Backbone and ligand atoms as CSV (ligand in chain L), in Angstrom:
chain,resi,resn,atom,element,x,y,z
A,1,MET,N,N,64.703,158.092,117.871
A,1,MET,CA,C,65.993,157.613,117.342
A,1,MET,C,C,66.201,158.174,115.924
A,2,THR,N,N,67.313,158.754,115.720
A,2,THR,CA,C,67.584,159.338,114.397
A,2,THR,C,C,67.985,158.220,113.436
A,3,ARG,N,N,67.976,158.579,112.178
A,3,ARG,CA,C,68.375,157.617,111.147
A,3,ARG,C,C,69.792,157.127,111.379
A,4,ILE,N,N,70.651,158.099,111.762
A,4,ILE,CA,C,72.061,157.736,111.967
A,4,ILE,C,C,72.209,156.763,113.131
A,5,GLN,N,N,71.475,157.084,114.228
A,5,GLN,CA,C,71.503,156.200,115.391
A,5,GLN,C,C,71.022,154.796,115.011
A,6,MET,N,N,69.955,154.817,114.211
A,6,MET,CA,C,69.352,153.554,113.765
A,6,MET,C,C,70.339,152.721,112.957
A,7,SER,N,N,71.002,153.362,111.997
A,7,SER,CA,C,71.935,152.587,111.175
A,7,SER,C,C,73.137,152.135,111.977
A,8,LYS,N,N,73.560,152.946,112.963
A,8,LYS,CA,C,74.655,152.553,113.850
A,8,LYS,C,C,74.279,151.269,114.598
A,9,LEU,N,N,73.038,151.278,115.104
A,9,LEU,CA,C,72.543,150.140,115.866
A,9,LEU,C,C,72.537,148.865,115.010
A,10,ILE,N,N,72.047,149.042,113.784
A,10,ILE,CA,C,71.994,147.896,112.888
A,10,ILE,C,C,73.411,147.387,112.587
A,11,LEU,N,N,74.295,148.344,112.367
A,11,LEU,CA,C,75.685,147.990,112.064
A,11,LEU,C,C,76.317,147.208,113.234
A,12,ILE,N,N,76.081,147.730,114.438
A,12,ILE,CA,C,76.650,147.078,115.621
A,12,ILE,C,C,76.045,145.678,115.774
A,13,SER,N,N,74.753,145.580,115.566
A,13,SER,CA,C,74.096,144.272,115.674
A,13,SER,C,C,74.691,143.281,114.688
A,14,LEU,N,N,74.823,143.756,113.473
A,14,LEU,CA,C,75.371,142.875,112.425
A,14,LEU,C,C,76.783,142.437,112.778
A,15,ALA,N,N,77.576,143.414,113.256
A,15,ALA,CA,C,78.963,143.106,113.613
A,15,ALA,C,C,78.995,142.075,114.738
A,16,SER,N,N,78.079,142.243,115.716
A,16,SER,CA,C,78.048,141.301,116.846
A,16,SER,C,C,77.692,139.903,116.364
A,17,ILE,N,N,76.667,139.864,115.515
A,17,ILE,CA,C,76.247,138.547,114.993
A,17,ILE,C,C,77.393,137.895,114.237
A,18,GLY,N,N,78.069,138.727,113.428
A,18,GLY,CA,C,79.220,138.223,112.680
A,18,GLY,C,C,80.293,137.689,113.587
A,19,ALA,N,N,80.591,138.450,114.643
A,19,ALA,CA,C,81.632,138.058,115.581
A,19,ALA,C,C,81.247,136.751,116.269
A,20,LEU,N,N,79.962,136.657,116.615
A,20,LEU,CA,C,79.469,135.462,117.295
A,20,LEU,C,C,79.654,134.232,116.419
A,21,PHE,N,N,79.279,134.387,115.162
A,21,PHE,CA,C,79.431,133.282,114.209
A,21,PHE,C,C,80.890,132.881,114.095
A,22,TYR,N,N,81.731,133.932,113.986
A,22,TYR,CA,C,83.162,133.673,113.815
A,22,TYR,C,C,83.702,132.915,115.037
A,23,LEU,N,N,83.301,133.404,116.240
A,23,LEU,CA,C,83.780,132.770,117.476
A,23,LEU,C,C,83.342,131.321,117.554
A,24,THR,N,N,82.067,131.109,117.235
A,24,THR,CA,C,81.540,129.743,117.264
A,24,THR,C,C,82.376,128.832,116.366
A,25,PHE,N,N,82.664,129.377,115.183
A,25,PHE,CA,C,83.453,128.646,114.205
A,25,PHE,C,C,84.829,128.292,114.771
A,26,VAL,N,N,85.483,129.315,115.383
A,26,VAL,CA,C,86.822,129.123,115.931
A,26,VAL,C,C,86.791,128.064,117.036
A,27,VAL,N,N,85.768,128.182,117.931
A,27,VAL,CA,C,85.688,127.251,119.055
A,27,VAL,C,C,85.487,125.830,118.533
A,28,ILE,N,N,84.606,125.673,117.558
A,28,ILE,CA,C,84.363,124.346,117.002
A,28,ILE,C,C,85.628,123.773,116.411
A,29,LYS,N,N,86.386,124.633,115.746
A,29,LYS,CA,C,87.644,124.200,115.147
A,29,LYS,C,C,88.633,123.741,116.207
A,30,LEU,N,N,88.621,124.468,117.365
A,30,LEU,CA,C,89.607,124.196,118.397
A,30,LEU,C,C,89.295,122.934,119.189
A,31,ILE,N,N,87.999,122.615,119.329
A,31,ILE,CA,C,87.649,121.403,120.072
A,31,ILE,C,C,88.187,120.185,119.290
A,32,PRO,N,N,89.054,119.408,119.944
A,32,PRO,CA,C,89.587,118.256,119.203
A,32,PRO,C,C,88.441,117.306,118.853
A,33,LYS,N,N,88.380,116.963,117.617
A,33,LYS,CA,C,87.348,116.016,117.199
A,33,LYS,C,C,87.567,114.735,117.991
A,34,LYS,N,N,86.526,114.225,118.541
A,34,LYS,CA,C,86.615,113.117,119.488
A,34,LYS,C,C,87.671,112.092,119.069
A,35,SER,N,N,88.873,112.378,119.546
A,35,SER,CA,C,90.051,111.548,119.315
A,35,SER,C,C,90.014,110.885,117.928
A,36,SER,N,N,89.950,111.728,116.935
A,36,SER,CA,C,89.816,111.208,115.568
A,36,SER,C,C,90.985,110.313,115.185
A,37,THR,N,N,92.177,110.687,115.677
A,37,THR,CA,C,93.347,109.884,115.305
A,37,THR,C,C,93.314,108.527,116.014
A,38,GLN,N,N,92.774,108.507,117.245
A,38,GLN,CA,C,92.765,107.264,117.991
A,38,GLN,C,C,91.740,106.301,117.414
A,39,ASN,N,N,90.609,106.879,117.035
A,39,ASN,CA,C,89.528,106.000,116.583
A,39,ASN,C,C,89.708,105.563,115.142
A,40,GLU,N,N,90.505,106.301,114.425
A,40,GLU,CA,C,90.785,105.922,113.059
A,40,GLU,C,C,91.444,104.552,113.077
A,41,LYS,N,N,90.899,103.638,112.362
A,41,LYS,CA,C,91.447,102.282,112.458
A,41,LYS,C,C,92.780,102.194,111.716
A,42,ILE,N,N,93.807,101.883,112.500
A,42,ILE,CA,C,95.127,101.660,111.907
A,42,ILE,C,C,95.246,100.169,111.639
A,43,HIS,N,N,95.623,99.830,110.456
A,43,HIS,CA,C,95.873,98.424,110.191
A,43,HIS,C,C,96.732,98.293,108.939
A,44,TYR,N,N,98.002,97.999,109.162
A,44,TYR,CA,C,98.866,97.746,108.006
A,44,TYR,C,C,99.879,96.673,108.367
A,45,HIS,N,N,100.704,96.310,107.424
A,45,HIS,CA,C,101.549,95.133,107.613
A,45,HIS,C,C,102.982,95.375,107.167
A,46,ALA,N,N,103.865,94.584,107.734
A,46,ALA,CA,C,105.277,94.611,107.352
A,46,ALA,C,C,105.801,93.178,107.498
A,47,GLY,N,N,107.019,92.951,107.011
A,47,GLY,CA,C,107.564,91.596,107.071
A,47,GLY,C,C,108.879,91.559,107.815
A,48,PHE,N,N,109.208,90.388,108.352
A,48,PHE,CA,C,110.509,90.270,109.016
A,48,PHE,C,C,110.975,88.808,109.021
A,49,VAL,N,N,112.294,88.658,109.009
A,49,VAL,CA,C,112.911,87.329,109.231
A,49,VAL,C,C,114.116,87.516,110.149
A,50,VAL,N,N,114.369,86.520,110.973
A,50,VAL,CA,C,115.511,86.554,111.870
A,50,VAL,C,C,116.351,85.318,111.623
A,51,PHE,N,N,117.622,85.523,111.426
A,51,PHE,CA,C,118.567,84.404,111.254
A,51,PHE,C,C,119.535,84.406,112.435
A,52,GLU,N,N,119.753,83.225,112.978
A,52,GLU,CA,C,120.756,83.094,114.027
A,52,GLU,C,C,121.786,82.088,113.550
A,53,ASN,N,N,122.989,82.550,113.359
A,53,ASN,CA,C,124.066,81.701,112.846
A,53,ASN,C,C,123.605,80.873,111.643
A,54,ASN,N,N,123.095,81.589,110.657
A,54,ASN,CA,C,122.654,81.003,109.386
A,54,ASN,C,C,121.390,80.144,109.464
A,55,LYS,N,N,120.748,80.135,110.615
A,55,LYS,CA,C,119.511,79.357,110.767
A,55,LYS,C,C,118.348,80.327,110.922
A,56,LYS,N,N,117.334,80.088,110.085
A,56,LYS,CA,C,116.137,80.959,110.150
A,56,LYS,C,C,115.291,80.587,111.369
A,57,LEU,N,N,114.941,81.577,112.144
A,57,LEU,CA,C,114.097,81.306,113.328
A,57,LEU,C,C,112.633,81.296,112.891
A,58,ASP,N,N,111.894,80.392,113.542
A,58,ASP,CA,C,110.495,80.182,113.173
A,58,ASP,C,C,109.582,80.811,114.253
A,59,PHE,N,N,108.798,81.806,113.839
A,59,PHE,CA,C,107.895,82.464,114.789
A,59,PHE,C,C,106.438,82.094,114.527
A,60,SER,N,N,106.231,80.960,113.881
A,60,SER,CA,C,104.860,80.617,113.511
A,60,SER,C,C,104.113,79.861,114.619
A,61,ASP,N,N,104.822,79.547,115.689
A,61,ASP,CA,C,104.174,78.818,116.776
A,61,ASP,C,C,103.086,79.669,117.424
A,62,THR,N,N,102.055,78.995,117.893
A,62,THR,CA,C,100.916,79.686,118.493
A,62,THR,C,C,101.336,80.583,119.672
A,63,LYS,N,N,102.413,80.231,120.355
A,63,LYS,CA,C,102.833,81.037,121.495
A,63,LYS,C,C,103.234,82.457,121.073
A,64,TYR,N,N,103.572,82.636,119.819
A,64,TYR,CA,C,103.949,83.972,119.344
A,64,TYR,C,C,102.740,84.780,118.832
A,65,MET,N,N,101.596,84.123,118.774
A,65,MET,CA,C,100.434,84.754,118.130
A,65,MET,C,C,99.637,85.614,119.086
A,66,PHE,N,N,99.005,86.627,118.500
A,66,PHE,CA,C,98.104,87.487,119.231
A,66,PHE,C,C,96.718,86.962,118.954
A,67,LEU,N,N,96.038,86.514,119.999
A,67,LEU,CA,C,94.809,85.770,119.784
A,67,LEU,C,C,93.530,86.541,120.045
A,68,LYS,N,N,93.696,87.807,120.449
A,68,LYS,CA,C,92.497,88.577,120.783
A,68,LYS,C,C,91.566,88.675,119.571
A,69,PRO,N,N,90.325,88.279,119.725
A,69,PRO,CA,C,89.404,88.473,118.596
A,69,PRO,C,C,89.088,89.952,118.442
A,70,CYS,N,N,89.012,90.402,117.217
A,70,CYS,CA,C,88.755,91.816,116.990
A,70,CYS,C,C,87.286,92.119,117.050
A,71,LEU,N,N,86.470,91.107,116.850
A,71,LEU,CA,C,85.037,91.343,116.806
A,71,LEU,C,C,84.377,90.638,117.966
A,72,VAL,N,N,83.602,91.383,118.723
A,72,VAL,CA,C,82.856,90.796,119.821
A,72,VAL,C,C,81.386,91.039,119.501
A,73,ASN,N,N,80.634,89.981,119.378
A,73,ASN,CA,C,79.214,90.071,118.992
A,73,ASN,C,C,79.018,90.900,117.729
A,74,GLY,N,N,79.921,90.746,116.821
A,74,GLY,CA,C,79.815,91.431,115.553
A,74,GLY,C,C,80.151,92.913,115.631
A,75,LYS,N,N,80.495,93.372,116.830
A,75,LYS,CA,C,80.824,94.789,116.956
A,75,LYS,C,C,82.296,94.920,117.324
A,76,GLU,N,N,82.873,95.994,116.884
A,76,GLU,CA,C,84.266,96.215,117.219
A,76,GLU,C,C,84.388,96.417,118.726
A,77,GLU,N,N,85.343,95.733,119.293
A,77,GLU,CA,C,85.543,95.814,120.725
A,77,GLU,C,C,85.978,97.235,121.118
A,78,GLU,N,N,85.483,97.676,122.261
A,78,GLU,CA,C,85.927,98.958,122.787
A,78,GLU,C,C,87.441,98.920,122.939
A,79,GLU,N,N,88.072,99.999,122.618
A,79,GLU,CA,C,89.525,99.983,122.681
A,79,GLU,C,C,89.993,99.762,124.118
A,80,ASP,N,N,90.818,98.774,124.266
A,80,ASP,CA,C,91.297,98.390,125.577
A,80,ASP,C,C,92.726,98.909,125.694
A,81,ARG,N,N,92.893,99.816,126.635
A,81,ARG,CA,C,94.219,100.472,126.787
A,81,ARG,C,C,95.324,99.456,127.035
A,82,SER,N,N,95.002,98.420,127.768
A,82,SER,CA,C,96.040,97.452,128.128
A,82,SER,C,C,96.544,96.712,126.891
A,83,ASN,N,N,95.732,96.719,125.862
A,83,ASN,CA,C,96.140,96.033,124.631
A,83,ASN,C,C,96.935,96.927,123.704
A,84,LEU,N,N,97.027,98.195,124.067
A,84,LEU,CA,C,97.619,99.142,123.118
A,84,LEU,C,C,99.032,98.752,122.724
A,85,GLN,N,N,99.818,98.307,123.708
A,85,GLN,CA,C,101.195,97.905,123.385
A,85,GLN,C,C,101.160,96.710,122.411
A,86,LEU,N,N,100.280,95.760,122.661
A,86,LEU,CA,C,100.188,94.597,121.777
A,86,LEU,C,C,99.673,94.962,120.396
A,87,GLU,N,N,98.800,95.981,120.366
A,87,GLU,CA,C,98.240,96.389,119.075
A,87,GLU,C,C,99.297,96.951,118.145
A,88,LYS,N,N,100.366,97.486,118.756
A,88,LYS,CA,C,101.399,98.141,117.952
A,88,LYS,C,C,102.034,97.208,116.940
A,89,ALA,N,N,102.260,95.977,117.351
A,89,ALA,CA,C,102.928,95.036,116.455
A,89,ALA,C,C,102.672,93.624,116.976
A,90,HIS,N,N,102.072,92.826,116.123
A,90,HIS,CA,C,101.808,91.449,116.565
A,90,HIS,C,C,101.632,90.528,115.366
A,91,LEU,N,N,101.536,89.258,115.658
A,91,LEU,CA,C,101.417,88.236,114.615
A,91,LEU,C,C,100.052,87.579,114.724
A,92,HIS,N,N,99.549,87.114,113.591
A,92,HIS,CA,C,98.271,86.432,113.561
A,92,HIS,C,C,98.362,85.132,112.775
A,93,ASP,N,N,97.427,84.232,113.061
A,93,ASP,CA,C,97.140,83.080,112.208
A,93,ASP,C,C,98.360,82.193,111.927
A,94,ASN,N,N,99.237,82.060,112.902
A,94,ASN,CA,C,100.422,81.236,112.743
A,94,ASN,C,C,101.268,81.600,111.536
A,95,VAL,N,N,101.201,82.872,111.171
A,95,VAL,CA,C,102.118,83.394,110.149
A,95,VAL,C,C,103.214,84.115,110.916
A,96,GLY,N,N,104.402,83.557,110.869
A,96,GLY,CA,C,105.483,84.049,111.708
A,96,GLY,C,C,106.390,85.081,111.070
A,97,ASP,N,N,105.989,85.664,109.955
A,97,ASP,CA,C,106.880,86.639,109.323
A,97,ASP,C,C,106.146,87.874,108.787
A,98,VAL,N,N,104.868,87.978,109.094
A,98,VAL,CA,C,104.130,89.187,108.702
A,98,VAL,C,C,103.582,89.848,109.964
A,99,VAL,N,N,104.003,91.076,110.185
A,99,VAL,CA,C,103.611,91.835,111.375
A,99,VAL,C,C,102.344,92.626,111.086
A,100,HIS,N,N,101.406,92.564,112.020
A,100,HIS,CA,C,100.197,93.383,111.896
A,100,HIS,C,C,100.348,94.584,112.826
A,101,ILE,N,N,100.109,95.750,112.279
A,101,ILE,CA,C,100.218,96.992,113.038
A,101,ILE,C,C,98.811,97.541,113.197
A,102,GLU,N,N,98.384,97.706,114.441
A,102,GLU,CA,C,97.035,98.229,114.666
A,102,GLU,C,C,96.990,99.339,115.698
A,103,ALA,N,N,98.138,99.970,115.922
A,103,ALA,CA,C,98.181,101.140,116.811
A,103,ALA,C,C,99.281,102.069,116.321
A,104,LYS,N,N,99.250,103.281,116.863
A,104,LYS,CA,C,100.186,104.299,116.380
A,104,LYS,C,C,101.630,104.062,116.846
A,105,ASP,N,N,102.564,104.589,116.098
A,105,ASP,CA,C,103.980,104.691,116.455
A,105,ASP,C,C,104.668,103.376,116.879
A,106,PRO,N,N,104.561,102.355,116.067
A,106,PRO,CA,C,105.274,101.128,116.436
A,106,PRO,C,C,106.731,101.205,116.011
A,107,VAL,N,N,107.600,100.597,116.813
A,107,VAL,CA,C,109.001,100.422,116.396
A,107,VAL,C,C,109.279,98.924,116.450
A,108,TRP,N,N,110.383,98.520,115.820
A,108,TRP,CA,C,110.614,97.075,115.691
A,108,TRP,C,C,110.776,96.351,117.022
A,109,LYS,N,N,111.322,97.056,118.020
A,109,LYS,CA,C,111.485,96.337,119.293
A,109,LYS,C,C,110.143,96.050,119.953
A,110,ASP,N,N,109.115,96.813,119.585
A,110,ASP,CA,C,107.768,96.496,120.101
A,110,ASP,C,C,107.347,95.105,119.680
A,111,LEU,N,N,107.677,94.765,118.437
A,111,LEU,CA,C,107.317,93.431,117.947
A,111,LEU,C,C,107.952,92.353,118.803
A,112,PHE,N,N,109.275,92.456,118.986
A,112,PHE,CA,C,109.980,91.393,119.699
A,112,PHE,C,C,109.589,91.358,121.182
A,113,ALA,N,N,109.295,92.533,121.743
A,113,ALA,CA,C,108.813,92.563,123.133
A,113,ALA,C,C,107.460,91.888,123.201
A,114,ASN,N,N,106.586,92.192,122.256
A,114,ASN,CA,C,105.214,91.647,122.302
A,114,ASN,C,C,105.181,90.133,122.093
A,115,ILE,N,N,106.071,89.629,121.279
A,115,ILE,CA,C,106.064,88.167,121.098
A,115,ILE,C,C,106.985,87.497,122.121
A,116,LYS,N,N,107.481,88.306,123.035
A,116,LYS,CA,C,108.314,87.840,124.158
A,116,LYS,C,C,109.546,87.101,123.652
A,117,PHE,N,N,110.146,87.658,122.601
A,117,PHE,CA,C,111.386,87.095,122.120
A,117,PHE,C,C,112.511,88.012,122.566
A,118,THR,N,N,113.340,87.490,123.447
A,118,THR,CA,C,114.420,88.287,123.994
A,118,THR,C,C,115.574,88.334,122.996
A,119,MET,N,N,115.932,89.529,122.621
A,119,MET,CA,C,116.998,89.680,121.637
A,119,MET,C,C,118.075,90.576,122.225
A,120,LYS,N,N,119.310,90.114,122.164
A,120,LYS,CA,C,120.406,90.960,122.628
A,120,LYS,C,C,120.777,91.845,121.451
A,121,TYR,N,N,120.275,93.058,121.434
A,121,TYR,CA,C,120.443,93.906,120.256
A,121,TYR,C,C,121.903,94.225,119.952
A,122,SER,N,N,122.763,94.165,120.979
A,122,SER,CA,C,124.176,94.449,120.750
A,122,SER,C,C,124.821,93.372,119.877
A,123,ASN,N,N,124.192,92.222,119.820
A,123,ASN,CA,C,124.731,91.107,119.069
A,123,ASN,C,C,124.006,90.909,117.732
A,124,THR,N,N,123.277,91.942,117.299
A,124,THR,CA,C,122.475,91.788,116.088
A,124,THR,C,C,122.842,92.839,115.042
A,125,THR,N,N,122.537,92.503,113.805
A,125,THR,CA,C,122.637,93.466,112.707
A,125,THR,C,C,121.260,93.476,112.042
A,126,GLY,N,N,120.756,94.676,111.800
A,126,GLY,CA,C,119.432,94.759,111.197
A,126,GLY,C,C,119.477,95.407,109.845
A,127,TYR,N,N,118.687,94.872,108.934
A,127,TYR,CA,C,118.559,95.440,107.594
A,127,TYR,C,C,117.090,95.739,107.355
A,128,ILE,N,N,116.795,96.965,107.002
A,128,ILE,CA,C,115.421,97.299,106.661
A,128,ILE,C,C,115.398,97.645,105.174
A,129,ASN,N,N,114.559,96.932,104.432
A,129,ASN,CA,C,114.498,97.106,102.977
A,129,ASN,C,C,115.890,97.051,102.347
A,130,ASN,N,N,116.645,96.032,102.803
A,130,ASN,CA,C,117.969,95.757,102.237
A,130,ASN,C,C,119.064,96.717,102.656
A,131,LYS,N,N,118.727,97.682,103.498
A,131,LYS,CA,C,119.734,98.635,103.955
A,131,LYS,C,C,120.100,98.365,105.408
A,132,LYS,N,N,121.409,98.284,105.665
A,132,LYS,CA,C,121.868,98.066,107.031
A,132,LYS,C,C,121.506,99.278,107.873
A,133,ILE,N,N,120.809,99.055,108.986
A,133,ILE,CA,C,120.323,100.173,109.794
A,133,ILE,C,C,120.834,100.009,111.231
A,134,GLU,N,N,121.553,101.039,111.707
A,134,GLU,CA,C,121.992,101.047,113.093
A,134,GLU,C,C,120.767,101.114,113.989
A,135,ASN,N,N,120.796,100.376,115.072
A,135,ASN,CA,C,119.688,100.383,116.027
A,135,ASN,C,C,118.332,100.220,115.336
A,136,PHE,N,N,118.272,99.212,114.509
A,136,PHE,CA,C,117.035,98.946,113.763
A,136,PHE,C,C,115.831,98.804,114.701
A,137,GLN,N,N,116.119,98.346,115.927
A,137,GLN,CA,C,115.017,98.098,116.872
A,137,GLN,C,C,114.235,99.348,117.213
A,138,ASN,N,N,114.886,100.499,117.056
A,138,ASN,CA,C,114.191,101.773,117.376
A,138,ASN,C,C,113.561,102.442,116.177
A,139,GLN,N,N,113.652,101.779,115.044
A,139,GLN,CA,C,113.091,102.351,113.821
A,139,GLN,C,C,111.588,102.127,113.757
A,140,PRO,N,N,110.855,103.125,113.285
A,140,PRO,CA,C,109.411,102.908,113.137
A,140,PRO,C,C,109.117,101.826,112.119
A,141,ILE,N,N,108.062,101.080,112.352
A,141,ILE,CA,C,107.633,100.086,111.357
A,141,ILE,C,C,106.686,100.797,110.397
A,142,ARG,N,N,107.053,100.800,109.121
A,142,ARG,CA,C,106.213,101.436,108.095
A,142,ARG,C,C,105.594,100.362,107.220
A,143,PRO,N,N,104.490,100.710,106.553
A,143,PRO,CA,C,103.818,99.712,105.726
A,143,PRO,C,C,104.792,99.056,104.740
A,144,TYR,N,N,104.761,97.742,104.685
A,144,TYR,CA,C,105.548,96.928,103.754
A,144,TYR,C,C,107.043,97.008,103.956
A,145,ASP,N,N,107.461,97.531,105.128
A,145,ASP,CA,C,108.874,97.434,105.453
A,145,ASP,C,C,109.253,95.963,105.547
A,146,SER,N,N,110.481,95.674,105.213
A,146,SER,CA,C,110.964,94.310,105.296
A,146,SER,C,C,112.239,94.280,106.103
A,147,LEU,N,N,112.160,93.657,107.280
A,147,LEU,CA,C,113.287,93.618,108.186
A,147,LEU,C,C,113.980,92.254,108.123
A,148,VAL,N,N,115.301,92.282,108.098
A,148,VAL,CA,C,116.086,91.072,108.271
A,148,VAL,C,C,117.014,91.305,109.454
A,149,VAL,N,N,116.963,90.392,110.419
A,149,VAL,CA,C,117.850,90.508,111.580
A,149,VAL,C,C,118.826,89.337,111.567
A,150,PHE,N,N,120.074,89.659,111.741
A,150,PHE,CA,C,121.118,88.652,111.883
A,150,PHE,C,C,121.581,88.623,113.327
A,151,ILE,N,N,121.506,87.449,113.918
A,151,ILE,CA,C,122.070,87.282,115.256
A,151,ILE,C,C,123.316,86.423,115.104
A,152,GLY,N,N,124.391,86.910,115.631
A,152,GLY,CA,C,125.652,86.157,115.526
A,152,GLY,C,C,126.239,86.253,114.131
A,153,GLU,N,N,126.827,85.112,113.664
A,153,GLU,CA,C,127.520,85.107,112.379
A,153,GLU,C,C,126.578,84.572,111.291
A,154,ASN,N,N,126.414,85.331,110.236
A,154,ASN,CA,C,125.494,84.911,109.176
A,154,ASN,C,C,126.032,85.276,107.791
A,155,ASP,N,N,125.654,84.457,106.849
A,155,ASP,CA,C,126.025,84.700,105.468
A,155,ASP,C,C,125.146,85.811,104.917
A,156,GLU,N,N,125.753,86.857,104.390
A,156,GLU,CA,C,124.994,88.008,103.864
A,156,GLU,C,C,124.001,87.593,102.776
A,157,LYS,N,N,124.289,86.453,102.155
A,157,LYS,CA,C,123.394,85.971,101.086
A,157,LYS,C,C,121.971,85.733,101.589
A,158,LEU,N,N,121.853,85.494,102.890
A,158,LEU,CA,C,120.536,85.237,103.464
A,158,LEU,C,C,119.587,86.441,103.338
A,159,LEU,N,N,120.190,87.579,103.101
A,159,LEU,CA,C,119.366,88.795,102.902
A,159,LEU,C,C,118.373,88.617,101.763
A,160,GLU,N,N,118.734,87.717,100.833
A,160,GLU,CA,C,117.830,87.485,99.687
A,160,GLU,C,C,116.514,86.846,100.146
A,161,GLN,N,N,116.513,86.306,101.357
A,161,GLN,CA,C,115.278,85.664,101.832
A,161,GLN,C,C,114.359,86.652,102.542
A,162,LYS,N,N,114.623,87.922,102.352
A,162,LYS,CA,C,113.766,88.916,102.986
A,162,LYS,C,C,112.335,88.811,102.450
A,163,ILE,N,N,111.415,89.240,103.285
A,163,ILE,CA,C,109.997,89.145,102.935
A,163,ILE,C,C,109.642,90.185,101.874
A,164,THR,N,N,108.903,89.758,100.869
A,164,THR,CA,C,108.537,90.685,99.798
A,164,THR,C,C,107.156,91.280,100.052
A,165,ARG,N,N,106.908,92.383,99.372
A,165,ARG,CA,C,105.624,93.050,99.470
A,165,ARG,C,C,104.474,92.129,99.029
A,166,GLU,N,N,104.701,91.393,97.964
A,166,GLU,CA,C,103.690,90.481,97.440
A,166,GLU,C,C,103.317,89.439,98.511
A,167,TYR,N,N,104.357,88.921,99.179
A,167,TYR,CA,C,104.131,87.930,100.214
A,167,TYR,C,C,103.312,88.531,101.351
A,168,ILE,N,N,103.695,89.739,101.756
A,168,ILE,CA,C,102.950,90.408,102.846
A,168,ILE,C,C,101.490,90.575,102.455
A,169,GLU,N,N,101.266,90.973,101.209
A,169,GLU,CA,C,99.889,91.152,100.751
A,169,GLU,C,C,99.085,89.869,100.793
A,170,THR,N,N,99.657,88.775,100.279
A,170,THR,CA,C,98.891,87.517,100.286
A,170,THR,C,C,98.654,87.024,101.697
A,171,GLN,N,N,99.692,87.075,102.527
A,171,GLN,CA,C,99.556,86.547,103.883
A,171,GLN,C,C,98.565,87.340,104.700
A,172,SER,N,N,98.606,88.686,104.571
A,172,SER,CA,C,97.740,89.507,105.439
A,172,SER,C,C,96.282,89.342,105.023
A,173,LYS,N,N,96.037,89.014,103.773
A,173,LYS,CA,C,94.662,88.821,103.310
A,173,LYS,C,C,94.070,87.574,103.924
A,174,LYS,N,N,94.940,86.629,104.269
A,174,LYS,CA,C,94.479,85.381,104.843
A,174,LYS,C,C,93.950,85.556,106.262
A,175,SER,N,N,94.375,86.641,106.898
A,175,SER,CA,C,94.111,86.779,108.320
A,175,SER,C,C,92.630,86.716,108.627
A,176,ILE,N,N,92.270,85.810,109.529
A,176,ILE,CA,C,90.869,85.702,109.901
A,176,ILE,C,C,90.593,86.509,111.173
A,177,GLU,N,N,91.655,86.862,111.857
A,177,GLU,CA,C,91.479,87.566,113.133
A,177,GLU,C,C,91.040,89.014,112.915
A,178,CYS,N,N,91.913,89.761,112.280
A,178,CYS,CA,C,91.648,91.184,112.120
A,178,CYS,C,C,91.752,91.597,110.654
A,179,GLY,N,N,91.814,90.632,109.803
A,179,GLY,CA,C,92.176,90.939,108.424
A,179,GLY,C,C,91.183,91.831,107.699
A,180,ASN,N,N,91.727,92.649,106.906
A,180,ASN,CA,C,90.911,93.358,105.912
A,180,ASN,C,C,91.810,93.872,104.812
L,1,ZN,ZN,ZN,96.458,92.558,109.731
């Protein structure tokens, strides 16, 4: 083998090793990290109040609550697909105006569906963070959003009773179910 042949061989070997490393890197990058977004614990809160003809509706009854314990034998429960809809938006600890969000892409109608409160959306006006929003029910729920829903005829002054960020913070800290 001549010197030139030898250096060619070394060069090719090096190039191959380099390519192999590069490919390995690319493949590792492409493999989705084991559902990193799904396993990432989502947990945030928002507030809401509903008025029907100037009367505030009370959602603090146990029938509106999500009672699934988050911890089973001190370990986080395996994610249960059937609970995914409920995880999107639910209430805890008989607090009827702070929504807990524990799954991706929640919209406001998820909350009312999950607490089995039938709302005729055509007869409602929704305000999110003091702004009147068309089809509020289809709006995503974002951290510390504050929703006010008017059903029927209501005094606009009631908007002042919207849930504040401070209130959401204190109430959500109380949560014994999933709180953190
Ligand atoms: Zn919570």
